[in-house]
N, C-alpha and C positions, 0 to 999 in steps of 0.2 A: 520534616516532610520528605517524602521521596521525590525524585525527579519525575516529570511527566512520563508515563509509560503507556504502551498500548493497552486498551481496555476492551474487553469483549462485550461490553454492554451492561445492562442492569444486573446487579448481583442478586443472588437469592435473598429474599427478605426474611423476616421473622417467621416462625413456624405457623403463626395464626393467619398469615397471608398466603394463599395457595391459588395462584393465577390460573392453574390448569382447570379449575372448576368451570371457567368461562367458556371453554371449548365444548362443554356439554349442554349449554343452555339452549332451549328451544325458543328461538327469537320470534317475536310477533311484530306484525306491522304496527307502527306507531311507537315502538320502544325508543327510549331516549337513554343514551349512555353519557355520563359525565366522567370524562377521563382527564385526570389532573395529577401532576407529581405531588409528593408530600408538601404540605404547608404552602400551598400556592393558590388558595381560594376555593378549595373543594367544598367545605361546609357552606360557605356563602353561596356558591353556585347551586348546590343542592336545594337550599332554601329558596333561591330565586325561581328555579324551575317549579318547585312545589307551589309557591305563591302564584305563579302565572297560571298553572293548571287548576288551582283551586279558586281563583278569583280574589285571593287575598284573605287569609284566615289565620287567626292566632290559636285556633282550636285544633291543636295537635300536641301529642305528648312528647314525641321524640322524632326528629327528622329522619333517623335511621329506620323507623317503622314505615315512613313514607317513601324513602329512597334507600333500598337495601344496598349494602356493600357486598358485591357478588363474588369477591375473592377472599372473604373473611370466614374463618372457622371459629366458632364461639368457645370451644373448649377441646382439649385433647380427646381423641376418640370419636369426635363427630365426623360423620362421613360427608363426602361431597353430595351424596343423595339428599341429605338433610337440607342443604342449601337449595338444591334443585327443586325439591318438593315445595319449599316455601315460595320460590320464584314461580313455579307452575301454578300454585294456588292463588296467585294474585288475581284480582278480578279482571275479567275481560271487558268490563264496562267502561274502564278508563285506561289511559296510557300508563305503561310501567316506566319508571325512572330508576336507573341504577348508578351507583358510584363505583369507580375503579381507579386504582393507581397504576393500572397497566396500560401499555400502548400496544399497537399491533406488532407482532402477531399474537401476543398473549391475550389480548382482547380481540376476538374475531371482528374483522372489518367487513361489513356487508356492503359491497359495491352496488351502485345503481344497476338494476336489471338482475340482481341476485335472487329476486323473489321475495325479499323481505325489506320493508321500508323502515330502516333503523337510522336514527339521527345521532350524531356525536358532537357533543360540546366539549372542546378541548381548551383548557385554560393554562396559561403559563405565567410564572412570576420570576422576576430577576432572581437568578439562582443564588446570589449572595444573600438576598433577603430571605429566601426560602430556607437556606441552610442555617442562618442564625436563629430562625424560628424553630427549625427541626430539632435542635438540641434540647431546648427547654420542653418541647412537646414530648419527646421520648422520656425525659426525666419526670414528666407529669403523669406517666402511667402509674397506676396503683401498684403498691407492693404485692397485693393479692394477685394481680394479673401476672406479674413476673413469677410468683410462686406457683401459680396454676400451671404455667408452661415450663417450670423448672429451669428458668433462664435467669442467671444472675444479673441484677441491675447494672453491675459494673461492665457488662458486655457492651452496652450502648450508651451509658450515661457518664458524663464528666462534669467537673465543677465549673469549667470555663470553656469558651468557644475554641481558642487555639488548641487546647488539648482534645476537645471533641473532634475537631477537624483532622488533626494529625493522627490520632489513635483510632478513631471510629470511622470517620468518613473516608479518609485516605487509606487507613489501614485495611478497610474492607472494600475498597473500590466503589464506594457509594455515589461517586460522581455520576456513575452510569444511570442511577435512578432518575437523574435530571437530564443530562445531556443525551443519554441513550433514548430517553422518552422523546426528546426533541427530534433526534435523528429518525426515529420511527414514524412520527406523525408528520414531519415537515413535507415530505413528498405528496401527502394527501390533503394539504391545507386548502386547496382550491376545489375539492370535490363538493358536489351540490349538497351532500348529506353531512358535511363537516363544517362546524363553526369554530374558527380559531379566535380566541380572546386573550388579551394580556391584562393581568391584574392591575397594572398601573393605569391602563386606559379605563378599566371598569371603575377604579377609584376616582379617576378624574371626571367621569361622566356617568354617575350612578343611573339616572333615569334613561339616558341614551343607550347605555349598555343593556339594560333590561328590555327596552323596546326592541333592540337588535335581536336579543334572544327570543322574544315573543314572535317577531316576524319570521325568524328561522324555523321556529316550531309550528308556525301557522296558528298561533293563539291570538285571539283578539279580545282582551279584557274590555269591559265597558268603561265609560268615563267615570262612573260611580265606583268601580273597583280599583282604579289606578291609585288613588291616595292610600288605600290600605296596603296594596302591593308594595308601594315605595316605602311606607313606614315599616312594614314587617321585614323588609330586606335591608334596612339601614343597620349600620354597625351599632349605634346606641341601643336600638331595640333588641338586637340579637344578644348584645352583652347583658342587657337587663333581664333577658329571659334565657340565659345560657344553659339552664337545665334542659332545655329543649334540643340542645345541640351537642350533648356530651356522651352520646351513644350509651345511655344508661340502660337501654332495653336489649342490647345485643347479646348479653350474657348474664347468667345469674351471678357471676363474679365481677366485681367492679373493674372496669377497663381503665378509667382515668380518674385522677383526682379532680375535685371541684375546681372549676375555672380553667381547665386545661385546653379546651377546644377553641374558645374565642379569646385570642390573646390581645395584641395591640392593633394589628391590621394597618399599620402606618407604612408610608413609603420612605425610602432614603435613609433608613436608620441602621443599616447593616454595620457600619463602623462603630456606632454607639453601642451595638450589641456584641462587639468583639471581633468583627472582621478587620483584618490587618492588610496592609498593602502586599505583604509577602503571600498571604493566603489567597488574596484576590488574584494575584498574578499566577499562582500555581493552579488555582481552580480554572482560570481561563485557558491555561495551557492544556490541562487535561480535557477540558470541554472541547477544544478545537481538534483534539485527536479523536475523541469519540464521535463528534459531529463535525466533519471537515468543511461543511458548507458555511463559509464566513458570514453570508447574509443571514442565515438562520440563527447563528450564534449572536450576531449583533442585535437582531430583533428580540431574541430571548432576553437580553439585558435591558433593552430600551422600550420595546413595544412599538406602537405606531402602526402605520399602514403596512400591509403585507405586500411583498414583491410577487 
């Protein structure tokens, strides 16, 4: 591994992720943006918000039809306008919900008084846990998907985590995808239209976290709806219905192998999945350079109350 060096922030992602699309969206009052780094609870949060807005339903085919990924291009040659047309065509009769792995300024932040009432749910996960999950997730992309984009699998996939970290993450400065995300969002954490959540806290209090999200969004499910909402947002239910969470409708070419999106979702298993003391120390050193706020970095690792 290289020694900690200055990092200019999040690196450019794969060609199918084009954050600049988001600058062109015509935002509506009531829009909800779920902004999360990779492998940090994105799909779970998408489903939570969908279940809250729908009152608890298993009647959906693909969560990506309900919550579009607004920086995603489905195939080479597709224009930004294709994404914008789909976003604009979403019904005005209900609130729109979007997924993004971008942080401000790549995702526009609508401040209070900007004329648009947009809410942001921002979820973080211990970066060690996120990274050991990120490697298997990249490897779980379908061969057809890599072929479609003429991208060799070897560019981002390795057989073990130490090799993945040294050759892919550190080799391409991918720590910025996590700590740069934190540095961008942290100053906005106390804004009225921003809800900061930590994956470990959500896992520790499933119902309490969902009620926090409901209150933030101004959603009030009935007593009769809550049991379904809690069931359909549970990890066992999502794992048993993983076909609803594997982005099967985002492209005519398979994006992921079966079982790729809903992995284990457990806490405290980074070392069991390949994290070493040396990598942990290196990651923390890089993270402190990208996001110099020690309180922010400490919260990123542990969760708990926000300062």
